[in-house]
N, CA, C and O atoms as a printed pandas DataFrame, in Angstrom:
     atom_number atom_name residue_name chain_id  residue_number  x_coord  y_coord  z_coord
0              1         N          UNK        A               1  -25.007   -2.819    3.642
1              2        CA          UNK        A               1  -25.133   -3.422    2.320
2              3         C          UNK        A               1  -24.954   -4.892    2.335
3              4         O          UNK        A               1  -25.608   -5.627    1.595
4              5         N          UNK        A               2  -24.053   -5.330    3.190
5              6        CA          UNK        A               2  -23.797   -6.808    3.294
6              7         C          UNK        A               2  -24.994   -7.509    3.948
7              8         O          UNK        A               2  -25.458   -8.552    3.487
8              9         N          UNK        A               3  -25.464   -6.911    5.013
9             10        CA          UNK        A               3  -26.548   -7.596    5.765
10            11         C          UNK        A               3  -27.932   -7.324    5.247
11            12         O          UNK        A               3  -28.773   -8.223    5.211
12            13         N          UNK        A               4  -28.188   -6.065    4.835
13            14        CA          UNK        A               4  -29.539   -5.763    4.403
14            15         C          UNK        A               4  -29.816   -5.936    2.928
15            16         O          UNK        A               4  -30.955   -6.168    2.521
16            17         N          UNK        A               5  -28.788   -5.823    2.141
17            18        CA          UNK        A               5  -29.011   -6.048    0.651
18            19         C          UNK        A               5  -28.381   -7.362    0.221
19            20         O          UNK        A               5  -28.489   -7.751   -0.942
20            21         N          UNK        A               6  -27.725   -8.052    1.151
21            22        CA          UNK        A               6  -27.184   -9.339    0.974
22            23         C          UNK        A               6  -26.109   -9.319   -0.167
23            24         O          UNK        A               6  -26.044  -10.231   -0.992
24            25         N          UNK        A               7  -25.295   -8.269   -0.174
25            26        CA          UNK        A               7  -24.262   -8.094   -1.210
26            27         C          UNK        A               7  -22.954   -8.635   -0.646
27            28         O          UNK        A               7  -22.693   -8.601    0.557
28            29         N          UNK        A               8  -22.104   -9.162   -1.629
29            30        CA          UNK        A               8  -20.770   -9.672   -1.215
30            31         C          UNK        A               8  -19.807   -8.543   -1.187
31            32         O          UNK        A               8  -20.080   -7.465   -1.714
32            33         N          UNK        A               9  -18.671   -8.776   -0.574
33            34        CA          UNK        A               9  -17.614   -7.732   -0.549
34            35         C          UNK        A               9  -17.200   -7.255   -1.877
35            36         O          UNK        A               9  -16.908   -6.072   -2.048
36            37         N          UNK        A              10  -17.159   -8.168   -2.875
37            38        CA          UNK        A              10  -16.813   -7.763   -4.253
38            39         C          UNK        A              10  -17.887   -6.888   -4.886
39            40         O          UNK        A              10  -17.579   -5.939   -5.608
40            41         N          UNK        A              11  -19.166   -7.216   -4.611
41            42        CA          UNK        A              11  -20.274   -6.386   -5.135
42            43         C          UNK        A              11  -20.215   -4.999   -4.502
43            44         O          UNK        A              11  -20.356   -3.998   -5.206
44            45         N          UNK        A              12  -20.011   -4.921   -3.207
45            46        CA          UNK        A              12  -19.937   -3.664   -2.543
46            47         C          UNK        A              12  -18.752   -2.832   -3.033
47            48         O          UNK        A              12  -18.855   -1.622   -3.232
48            49         N          UNK        A              13  -17.635   -3.516   -3.220
49            50        CA          UNK        A              13  -16.444   -2.812   -3.756
50            51         C          UNK        A              13  -16.788   -2.136   -5.099
51            52         O          UNK        A              13  -16.377   -0.991   -5.290
52            53         N          UNK        A              14  -17.494   -2.749   -6.012
53            54        CA          UNK        A              14  -17.836   -2.260   -7.249
54            55         C          UNK        A              14  -18.777   -0.997   -7.126
55            56         O          UNK        A              14  -18.650   -0.036   -7.884
56            57         N          UNK        A              15  -19.669   -1.050   -6.188
57            58        CA          UNK        A              15  -20.557    0.112   -5.889
58            59         C          UNK        A              15  -19.730    1.321   -5.421
59            60         O          UNK        A              15  -19.921    2.444   -5.889
60            61         N          UNK        A              16  -18.794    1.052   -4.472
61            62        CA          UNK        A              16  -18.019    2.158   -3.988
62            63         C          UNK        A              16  -17.042    2.671   -5.105
63            64         O          UNK        A              16  -16.781    3.871   -5.199
64            65         N          UNK        A              17  -16.533    1.769   -5.913
65            66        CA          UNK        A              17  -15.720    2.157   -6.983
66            67         C          UNK        A              17  -16.480    3.149   -7.930
67            68         O          UNK        A              17  -15.975    4.209   -8.300
68            69         N          UNK        A              18  -17.684    2.742   -8.280
69            70        CA          UNK        A              18  -18.547    3.516   -9.135
70            71         C          UNK        A              18  -18.838    4.939   -8.463
71            72         O          UNK        A              18  -18.770    5.987   -9.103
72            73         N          UNK        A              19  -19.151    4.872   -7.183
73            74        CA          UNK        A              19  -19.439    6.160   -6.498
74            75         C          UNK        A              19  -18.232    7.008   -6.510
75            76         O          UNK        A              19  -18.390    8.223   -6.621
76            77         N          UNK        A              20  -17.012    6.501   -6.405
77            78        CA          UNK        A              20  -15.868    7.297   -6.371
78            79         C          UNK        A              20  -15.554    7.953   -7.725
79            80         O          UNK        A              20  -14.785    8.913   -7.770
80            81         N          UNK        A              21  -16.122    7.466   -8.806
81            82        CA          UNK        A              21  -15.924    8.025  -10.109
82            83         C          UNK        A              21  -16.918    9.170  -10.382
83            84         O          UNK        A              21  -16.849    9.800  -11.437
84            85         N          UNK        A              22  -17.800    9.434   -9.486
85            86        CA          UNK        A              22  -18.812   10.429   -9.696
86            87         C          UNK        A              22  -18.742   11.565   -8.706
87            88         O          UNK        A              22  -17.657   11.983   -8.300
88            89         N          UNK        A              23  -19.899   12.065   -8.318
89            90        CA          UNK        A              23  -19.943   13.208   -7.361
90            91         C          UNK        A              23  -19.410   12.881   -6.036
91            92         O          UNK        A              23  -18.916   13.774   -5.347
92            93         N          UNK        A              24  -19.477   11.607   -5.608
93            94        CA          UNK        A              24  -18.957   11.272   -4.267
94            95         C          UNK        A              24  -17.411   10.974   -4.198
95            96         O          UNK        A              24  -16.893   10.424   -3.226
96            97         N          UNK        A              25  -16.745   11.369   -5.274
97            98        CA          UNK        A              25  -15.318   11.108   -5.341
98            99         C          UNK        A              25  -14.646   11.729   -4.112
99           100         O          UNK        A              25  -14.681   12.942   -3.904
100          101         N          UNK        A              26  -14.031   10.855   -3.305
101          102        CA          UNK        A              26  -13.302   11.335   -2.142
102          103         C          UNK        A              26  -12.282   10.221   -1.630
103          104         O          UNK        A              26  -12.387    9.055   -2.009
104          105         N          UNK        A              27  -11.397   10.600   -0.843
105          106        CA          UNK        A              27  -10.407    9.661   -0.323
106          107         C          UNK        A              27  -11.027    8.556    0.460
107          108         O          UNK        A              27  -10.605    7.405    0.346
108          109         N          UNK        A              28  -12.055    8.876    1.281
109          110        CA          UNK        A              28  -12.682    7.827    2.102
110          111         C          UNK        A              28  -13.482    6.832    1.258
111          112         O          UNK        A              28  -13.498    5.642    1.572
112          113         N          UNK        A              29  -14.126    7.282    0.224
113          114        CA          UNK        A              29  -14.790    6.329   -0.656
114          115         C          UNK        A              29  -13.750    5.456   -1.395
115          116         O          UNK        A              29  -13.953    4.254   -1.570
116          117         N          UNK        A              30  -12.636    6.081   -1.825
117          118        CA          UNK        A              30  -11.613    5.294   -2.514
118          119         C          UNK        A              30  -11.005    4.261   -1.591
119          120         O          UNK        A              30  -10.893    3.103   -1.994
120          121         N          UNK        A              31  -10.605    4.605   -0.377
121          122        CA          UNK        A              31   -9.948    3.561    0.447
122          123         C          UNK        A              31  -10.975    2.468    0.929
123          124         O          UNK        A              31  -10.603    1.313    1.134
124          125         N          UNK        A              32  -12.211    2.850    1.094
125          126        CA          UNK        A              32  -13.301    1.851    1.411
126          127         C          UNK        A              32  -13.321    0.859    0.255
127          128         O          UNK        A              32  -13.310   -0.355    0.463
128          129         N          UNK        A              33  -13.350    1.378   -0.939
129          130        CA          UNK        A              33  -13.362    0.434   -2.096
130          131         C          UNK        A              33  -12.158   -0.457   -2.106
131          132         O          UNK        A              33  -12.301   -1.650   -2.371
132          133         N          UNK        A              34  -10.998    0.038   -1.839
133          134        CA          UNK        A              34   -9.753   -0.651   -1.846
134          135         C          UNK        A              34   -9.739   -1.739   -0.748
135          136         O          UNK        A              34   -9.279   -2.861   -0.959
136          137         N          UNK        A              35  -10.247   -1.365    0.394
137          138        CA          UNK        A              35  -10.309   -2.322    1.519
138          139         C          UNK        A              35  -11.249   -3.487    1.115
139          140         O          UNK        A              35  -10.906   -4.648    1.337
140          141         N          UNK        A              36  -12.375   -3.202    0.552
141          142        CA          UNK        A              36  -13.377   -4.217    0.204
142          143         C          UNK        A              36  -12.782   -5.116   -0.870
143          144         O          UNK        A              36  -13.179   -6.280   -0.924
144          145         N          UNK        A              37  -11.882   -4.688   -1.714
145          146        CA          UNK        A              37  -11.291   -5.465   -2.762
146          147         C          UNK        A              37  -10.125   -6.286   -2.327
147          148         O          UNK        A              37   -9.706   -7.199   -3.039
148          149         N          UNK        A              38   -9.572   -5.974   -1.137
149          150        CA          UNK        A              38   -8.365   -6.642   -0.641
150          151         C          UNK        A              38   -8.624   -8.080   -0.333
151          152         O          UNK        A              38   -9.591   -8.391    0.363
152          153         N          UNK        A              39   -7.786   -8.988   -0.833
153          154        CA          UNK        A              39   -7.973  -10.418   -0.641
154          155         C          UNK        A              39   -6.928  -10.937    0.310
155          156         O          UNK        A              39   -5.804  -10.434    0.318
156          157         N          UNK        A              40   -7.266  -11.953    1.135
157          158        CA          UNK        A              40   -6.381  -12.616    2.023
158          159         C          UNK        A              40   -5.509  -13.620    1.195
159          160         O          UNK        A              40   -5.722  -13.798   -0.004
160          161         N          UNK        A              41   -4.572  -14.235    1.847
161          162        CA          UNK        A              41   -3.758  -15.221    1.165
162          163         C          UNK        A              41   -4.518  -16.400    0.535
163          164         O          UNK        A              41   -4.047  -17.054   -0.395
164          165         N          UNK        A              42   -5.708  -16.634    1.085
165          166        CA          UNK        A              42   -6.473  -17.787    0.539
166          167         C          UNK        A              42   -7.407  -17.374   -0.619
167          168         O          UNK        A              42   -8.152  -18.189   -1.162
168          169         N          UNK        A              43   -7.333  -16.034   -0.987
169          170        CA          UNK        A              43   -8.105  -15.475   -2.055
170          171         C          UNK        A              43   -9.482  -14.973   -1.752
171          172         O          UNK        A              43  -10.204  -14.537   -2.648
172          173         N          UNK        A              44   -9.871  -15.033   -0.440
173          174        CA          UNK        A              44  -11.161  -14.567    0.010
174          175         C          UNK        A              44  -11.010  -13.110    0.516
175          176         O          UNK        A              44   -9.944  -12.714    0.986
176          177         N          UNK        A              45  -12.102  -12.326    0.406
177          178        CA          UNK        A              45  -12.001  -10.918    0.925
178          179         C          UNK        A              45  -11.640  -10.914    2.416
179          180         O          UNK        A              45  -12.254  -11.606    3.229
180          181         N          UNK        A              46  -10.651  -10.132    2.732
181          182        CA          UNK        A              46  -10.137  -10.018    4.038
182          183         C          UNK        A              46  -11.264   -9.440    4.971
183          184         O          UNK        A              46  -11.397   -9.864    6.119
184          185         N          UNK        A              47  -12.050   -8.487    4.460
185          186        CA          UNK        A              47  -13.054   -7.830    5.269
186          187         C          UNK        A              47  -14.112   -8.878    5.810
187          188         O          UNK        A              47  -14.706   -8.680    6.870
188          189         N          UNK        A              48  -14.305   -9.938    5.075
189          190        CA          UNK        A              48  -15.247  -10.969    5.487
190          191         C          UNK        A              48  -14.803  -11.737    6.692
191          192         O          UNK        A              48  -15.587  -12.445    7.324
192          193         N          UNK        A              49  -13.458  -11.584    7.027
193          194        CA          UNK        A              49  -12.911  -12.356    8.151
194          195         C          UNK        A              49  -12.949  -11.488    9.408
195          196         O          UNK        A              49  -12.634  -11.985   10.489
196          197         N          UNK        A              50  -13.305  -10.274    9.311
197          198        CA          UNK        A              50  -13.400   -9.411   10.493
198          199         C          UNK        A              50  -14.786   -9.532   11.071
199          200         O          UNK        A              50  -15.763   -9.145   10.429
200          201         N          UNK        A              51  -14.885  -10.041   12.223
201          202        CA          UNK        A              51  -16.170  -10.363   12.847
202          203         C          UNK        A              51  -16.785   -9.046   13.485
203          204         O          UNK        A              51  -16.137   -8.335   14.253
204          205         N          UNK        A              52  -18.047   -8.793   13.114
205          206        CA          UNK        A              52  -18.642   -7.621   13.699
206          207         C          UNK        A              52  -18.970   -7.864   15.164
207          208         O          UNK        A              52  -19.302   -8.979   15.566
208          209         N          UNK        A              53  -18.871   -6.782   15.966
209          210        CA          UNK        A              53  -19.245   -6.796   17.343
210          211         C          UNK        A              53  -20.744   -6.491   17.448
211          212         O          UNK        A              53  -21.215   -5.488   16.913
212          213         N          UNK        A              54  -21.485   -7.357   18.137
213          214        CA          UNK        A              54  -22.923   -7.167   18.184
214          215         C          UNK        A              54  -23.290   -5.759   18.719
215          216         O          UNK        A              54  -24.271   -5.161   18.275
216          217         N          UNK        A              55  -22.532   -5.267   19.628
217          218        CA          UNK        A              55  -22.843   -3.883   20.242
218          219         C          UNK        A              55  -22.684   -2.836   19.050
219          220         O          UNK        A              55  -23.427   -1.856   19.019
220          221         N          UNK        A              56  -21.793   -3.027   18.149
221          222        CA          UNK        A              56  -21.650   -2.024   17.075
222          223         C          UNK        A              56  -22.889   -2.088   16.127
223          224         O          UNK        A              56  -23.332   -1.055   15.624
224          225         N          UNK        A              57  -23.402   -3.224   15.908
225          226        CA          UNK        A              57  -24.582   -3.315   15.073
226          227         C          UNK        A              57  -25.793   -2.828   15.702
227          228         O          UNK        A              57  -26.707   -2.394   15.001
228          229         N          UNK        A              58  -25.880   -2.865   17.026
229          230        CA          UNK        A              58  -27.085   -2.434   17.753
230          231         C          UNK        A              58  -27.215   -0.929   17.869
231          232         O          UNK        A              58  -28.296   -0.364   17.705
232          233         N          UNK        A              59  -26.048   -0.270   18.166
233          234        CA          UNK        A              59  -26.175    1.161   18.467
234          235         C          UNK        A              59  -25.353    2.023   17.402
235          236         O          UNK        A              59  -25.453    3.250   17.429
236          237         N          UNK        A              60  -24.605    1.431   16.537
237          238        CA          UNK        A              60  -23.892    2.131   15.532
238          239         C          UNK        A              60  -22.613    2.755   16.020
239          240         O          UNK        A              60  -21.972    3.487   15.266
240          241         N          UNK        A              61  -22.199    2.491   17.282
241          242        CA          UNK        A              61  -20.930    3.082   17.881
242          243         C          UNK        A              61  -19.859    2.016   17.862
243          244         O          UNK        A              61  -20.126    0.856   18.174
244          245         N          UNK        A              62  -18.629    2.407   17.492
245          246        CA          UNK        A              62  -17.552    1.432   17.552
246          247         C          UNK        A              62  -16.827    1.634   18.864
247          248         O          UNK        A              62  -16.393    2.733   19.210
248          249         N          UNK        A              63  -16.714    0.535   19.576
249          250        CA          UNK        A              63  -16.028    0.552   20.843
250          251         C          UNK        A              63  -14.621    0.044   20.648
251          252         O          UNK        A              63  -14.385   -1.070   20.179
252          253         N          UNK        A              64  -13.660    0.939   21.042
253          254        CA          UNK        A              64  -12.208    0.595   20.875
254          255         C          UNK        A              64  -11.703    0.219   22.245
255          256         O          UNK        A              64  -12.054    0.853   23.240
256          257         N          UNK        A              65  -10.873   -0.820   22.304
257          258        CA          UNK        A              65  -10.226   -1.280   23.487
258          259         C          UNK        A              65   -8.802   -0.922   23.504
259          260         O          UNK        A              65   -8.096   -1.246   24.459
């Protein structure tokens, strides 16, 4: 949503919040919404400070070290 729809973390948070109030109501949707809404001490979304690994974007797999 961020890269393809050019949405901000706050906009994506609102989408997930809306989804969680409907048929998609689930714990995972709820915590995703909460994570997207979380702000760092400077007031900016913390999720924007997490840098994506290029390998994750290419193949969809998360590599844990």
